[in-house]
Steps between C-alpha positions, in 0.01 A plus 500: 500500500276813497580744215354828369575661160408867460588819299591831656337793319585720338809361326760760615875405480610769748236409751586135471871569560400713805301204643767243430799692625862459387561138396144414619610565864153628595330181363746286697409693819131445437563121436678454824257698711183347353629149444440474127687489171457773248575474122427748234540588138444869459181588681361142493558342844479149644494444882546155640493379860427222743204684633207635290436789736870611482471501112186711501660740763812533278291584191307763702830656627660504153182670345490758776873581493496515109226765526705704746820462278345741253539804737776390740847377460536179689819392683570220750378714786167566327434133419604405853252743649222387270568133579491579875170682477347238261600203719375684810160574345441155341435168685804282525461174316528187709803377299684825513761360741546174315869480390402254227319777319837637382843358602758766551845439356778734616796561270826552693869466419518128558190419292127488550368460850162337582343425826543150658175373638161661527588756768797640311305527178216669686757740664651596159151549353400712800802729474432550122136600561501677832663820632545378862604137558566299815713183489479327847651165586802312628862539399607353161172536316627756252314804630792738463669339198180515289422860609844607392459317170178683428668828595792435253256405228294819555819710489630328186169558323491871622169445687678662799780750524670364818505216740494587873604235759371556857559304812455575872838514675416245773763259620411131533557468877840659491627855569761589235577840652640784297552427131757716309455658157238702319122431509520233221782311672318503829188353346675254262515215754126507535439501117747230407221250396365768257853567362553126444185475295587812300850367425352177371256689279724778359853432594725668746635775265159604374359514849791725609437735206124519568573565876739782404230657272237459776288285266517241777460672836561377850253666733490411872133476610554764773589755231195449274260737675397797282595345168270436211628213271385537132603264220683279740506124599528493876589188701469493875676191625481349855171688552419289807749729690310821423279670761135577422587873449796410265283272286229762466760769413654272233171402335400867468829593309373339173460745208385470133644222293649321797483146626576392855585149620514429870660169614522349842502196722260519799701225683821705499401826679793678672299772655467533883240253641242764585500660151265388227643437158392748239482218243258296713291814559499594121380140413205539745410856385548476124412143411216505253565854386464548130835568329709335779614145453607245763694176423555265797785255450531178689782251581426305183597810297859503643748479215818471709653184644235240577594517867382855518140403433525239779645755738217746424246225562663402829495859639141543386397177673676615820336841492154345441549258798618795720195699413266211565 
């Protein structure tokens, strides 16, 4: 495994603490973003990784940031901005999207959660290393559940200050009419899958307390315009039911220190027949863009009842035959 040992000069305790962050939080951010492991004793560092180029890039980033730490107080925003600029300026290594480079384990109330199968592991790794992430695939593949798990983990580790749950209020072929109650109660039926995942991760009482304190926020997609979301983990669920304008509006809400996960199933679009899905359009426009990840799930990734995978396959086969 490629490895580099180096010493950051001059030996300055304050500058080293500035670079490392509280409880080495800055080093952990650098590890996840660049796909390496960083160990140090004082100003003597060792960087290890699956890819030799990633190791060299990490050393370059640490040396440059250490030099800047002499004159500037570094916080998570500063590290985040430097990483964004650094990754944007440098060539992306061929193995940067390889989930085997660093398996992501998420600690939640019921224990440690890891991805099942290659696509789930790739999905978790992508969320940990990218600011905007798309999870596209059939029902039951864990898109929403894993996104909520990563949001809870980020909140527990204080990497974000709040979790924002967003979903377009589009009925699945039915007209429910007027729904009584305040805004949260009106939107609750559409966000029930997100609530279910939160309850499993945190427990009902803690979720209720966080909702009351607005640490977890329910935000209908139609009300997102004009906002800037800093230090937030934002999940847009059922994104296949967004319009092109809504998707563009949502993607441009992201602020500093924030992560967005967009999940959807292209085969379950409830929009009018003539209207193109914003999710489908975003995949076409943004795929290949640096800093944006796409994970495409398949029927073999379904983790529900075995019949669900067969049902998905049957509908896909019918649709393929119809198009032919």
